[in-house]
C-alpha positions in Angstrom: 0.0 -0.2 0.1 1.5 3.4 -0.7 2.4 6.2 1.6 1.4 9.7 1.9 4.7 10.9 0.6 4.7 8.7 -2.7 2.0 11.3 -3.9 2.4 14.0 -6.8 1.2 17.2 -6.8 -2.2 17.3 -7.5 -3.6 13.3 -6.4 -5.9 12.2 -4.2 -5.8 9.4 -1.7 -7.6 8.4 1.5 -6.2 7.3 4.4 -6.2 3.9 5.4 -3.9 3.7 8.4 -1.4 5.7 10.7 1.7 3.5 11.5 3.1 3.7 15.4 1.8 4.7 18.5 4.7 7.7 19.8 3.6 11.3 20.2 4.4 11.9 16.1 1.8 9.2 14.9 -0.6 10.5 17.7 -0.5 14.1 16.5 -1.4 13.3 13.3 -4.2 11.5 14.0 -5.1 14.5 16.5 -5.0 16.4 12.8 -7.1 14.7 11.0 -5.5 11.9 9.5 -8.1 9.2 10.4 -8.9 6.3 8.5 -11.4 7.0 5.9 -10.1 11.1 5.5 -9.8 12.0 1.8 -6.3 14.2 1.3 -5.0 16.5 -1.7 -1.5 17.0 -2.4 -1.6 20.7 -2.9 2.2 21.2 -3.6 5.8 20.5 -2.9 8.4 22.9 -1.3 11.5 23.8 -3.9 13.4 20.9 -2.6 10.9 18.4 -2.3 10.6 18.3 1.7 7.9 19.0 3.3 4.9 19.1 1.5 1.5 20.8 2.0 -1.8 18.6 1.9 -5.3 19.4 1.6 -7.8 17.4 4.2 -10.8 18.3 6.2 -11.1 22.1 5.0 -7.6 22.9 5.6 -4.2 22.8 4.5 -1.7 20.8 6.3 2.5 21.0 6.2 4.0 17.4 6.7 7.9 16.4 6.3 8.5 13.7 4.7 9.2 11.4 7.4 5.8 12.0 8.9 3.7 11.6 5.6 5.8 8.2 5.1 4.0 7.0 8.4 0.7 7.5 6.6 -0.5 4.6 4.4 -3.1 5.5 2.0 -5.5 4.2 -0.9 -5.1 6.5 -4.6 -8.3 7.8 -5.9 -9.3 7.9 -9.3 -10.7 11.2 -10.0 -13.8 11.3 -12.8 -13.6 14.3 -14.8 
């Protein structure tokens, strides 16, 4: 299963799980990265890290090390 850090700008995904039970993983859950949540990659920093994601009506900036904890399922966009 892909992780959030593997997505490209503009891609959509649904959170499937957050790995770990430490403070960082728990904080990601507190910030709304709950299973079933839709996420869109907004943009990457010029050097590729951090990345801005949009979820639950707000934007969240995460480092790659944080985004690698979040397993997602890519969504197909029907146009």
